[in-house]
N, C-alpha and C positions, 0 to 999 in steps of 0.2 A: 504494499499499499504506500503510495507517495504521501509524503508528510509535506505539510506546507510551511515554508521557512518564512518567519514573520520578523520584522525588524523590531529590536528591543526598543521599549518606549523610554524615551528621555524623560528627565525629571519634569520638564515644562509640559509634557504632554498628560502627566498624571492628574487625576482629578485633584481640583483645587484643595479639598480637605486633607488630601495625602501628601501635600508639599509642605515641608517644615515651616517656612515662613508664614504661609497662608493658614496653616494649622495653628500657629501661634497666635495669628491675628484673631482667628475664629473662636479658639477654644481657651486661650491662655497658656502660658509657659508650662505649667505643671503637668499638662497632659502630653507633653513632647517626651519621647525616649532620650535617653543620653545620645544615641546615634544622631537623632533629629537635631539636638541641640548643636553637637559637633558639626553636622552638615550645614548648618546655618553659619557657622564660622568659617567653614571650608568654601562654601559659595558654589562651587562646581566641582564635578569629579573629573574624570577622563573620558576617552572615547570608549573604554571597556566597562565603566561602571559609573553610576550616579554619585554624588556626594553623599547621600545616605549610604548606599551600598559600601562605598570606601570607608566611611566612618564605622560601620559594622565591622568591616574587617580589620581595622586598627584596634577596635575595641576588643575583638576576639582574641587579637594577639596578645593583649595585656589581661586576658582572663575576665574582660568586663569590669575591670577595676579602674576606678578613676584615679585613685592615689597612684596605681603603677603607671597609668597614662601620663600624670604629671611628672614622672622620674624619666620620661623620655626626653632625649636631648633633641636639639634642633636637627643634627645629622640623622638621628633615629627617624624623625618624622619625615624628613626629605627624602628618605629611601622609598617611601611610598610614591608610586606613580600617581600623579594628580596633586601631590603635595609639594609645592615649591616653599622657597623661604619665607615669603609674605604669609602663606597660609599656615606655615608652621609656627611663625612668630605669633600669629593670632590665637592659636591653640594654646600655646605656651603662656601667654599674657593673660587669656581667660581663666585658666587654671590657676595662675598666681594670685588673681584676684579672689578666687574662691578660697584659696589658702589664707589669704590676709583677712578675709571676712570672718573665717572661722576663728582665726586668732582675736579678733575684735571682740566676738561674741564671748569668748571665754575671760575677757577682762571685765571684772566686776565694776561697774559705774559707781561712784561715791554716792552714798546716801545722806541727805541732809535731815537730821533730826533735831538740830538746834541752831541759833544764830552763830554759834561759835563754829560749827561745822561749816557754815556757809563762809564765815570769815577767813577760816584756814584756806579755803579754796580761792577767795578773791584777794586776799591780801598780796600775794606775789604780782597781781595784775597792776595794784596801784602803787607798789613800791617805787620810790625815788620819783613820782611824777611831779612836774612843776606846773601842770595844768590840770583842769578837772576833766574827768571822764565818766561816762554812765554806762554801766554793764548790767547785764541781766543773766542769772542762771535759769535755764530751761530744764523743768522737772517733768518726770513721768508720774503716773498716778501714785506709786508708792515713794516718792520723793527721790528717785534716782536722778542723778544729773545726766541730762542727754545733750546738754549744749551749753555753751558760754559764749555770749555775744555782746560785742561793742555797739551800743545804740547811737552814741553821739560823743563829741569832745569839744572843748572850747579852751578859754583862756584860763587865767588864774582865778576868775571869778566864777559866776553861774554858768552852767552849760544848759543850752536849749534842748529840751527833749520833747519829741513828737510822740504821744500816747499811741497813734495810729501805727507808728513804727515798731513800737514795743509789740503790739499785738499781731503785726504782720510776721514778725520773727517766731512768736508763739505758734501761730497757725502753721507756718511752714514747717516747723519742727514737729507739729502735732503733740506739742507739750499739753499738759493738764494743769500745771502749775508753774510759777515763776517766782524769783527772788530779785528784787530791785537793788541796785547799789550804786553809789557815786562817792567820790572822794572830796575831801576838802583840802586842798593844798596849804591853806592856812594853819591847819593843825586843829581847828575848832571842830568839835563833835555835836555842837548843837544844831539841831535842823532848822532851817529858816522856814518862813511861812510859805515860800515858793515850793520848798521840799514837801511840806504837808500838803499843800493843794495838789501838786502832782501826784502823790501818793493816793491821795483820796479819790483823785479822778482815774487813775489806773485800776484802782480797787473796785470802783463802781463799773467801770468797762469790763472787768473780768467777770463780774456777777452776770452781765448780759451775755457773755460768751461761755459761760460756766468753766472759767479759768480762775483757779486759786492763786491769790497774790499773798504768799506766805509771810513776807517781811521786806523791809527795805533797810539797807545797811549804809550808813554814812561811815567811811573809813578815811583814817588819816595815820600818820606815823605814831600817834599817840594811842591807837586802838580803834575801837569801832563803837557806833551807837545803832542799837537795834530798835527799830520802831515797834515790833512786836514785843520785845521785852519791857519797853516802857509803856505799853499799852496804847500806842498811837496808831495801831492798825487793828 
């Protein structure tokens, strides 16, 4: 019986939902296999195999173990037909990002349980400054620090602070709480009326956005003043 010889389908001829990029767009990244994710990095395979087929072959050679894949050198990857230097570098870079992300998640973020905890984190920021700056600590639900951001800076006197800028940073970081802080280069730890008004304004704005404003610290070389500890917030 005569068999019909058919040309192998290229990746672009596959059903849209079977192409890695389109599959990611349609269904999200979590539904893609390791081979499909690597195929996106590769972009295209060779005349003999698609990017997905090539990715499956590479994974098979390392026992489908991503940690072993990450140990392959540039030369190892370039030994595969269809993998040039640029594609090999893309794979190595992606796996390195994954490694760094894993390391980052293992680092325990500091938790703020008191004004002193916040002061210890912020004091190095303000050390030896001859001008005024306004920084915020961005916090998670359990008061873990997820970010530290400079909002504004000025001269030796009062620094102008836009409350909208504060909440823009909070929303971008998806924080649920924050601690305000600024320094007094003069050394005085007494809050001004402007300090109190700004704090009140941000506290009220936080209530509307369901964001907790835990404290406002004024920091100088002499120490710090906590609005919370003094009942001002």
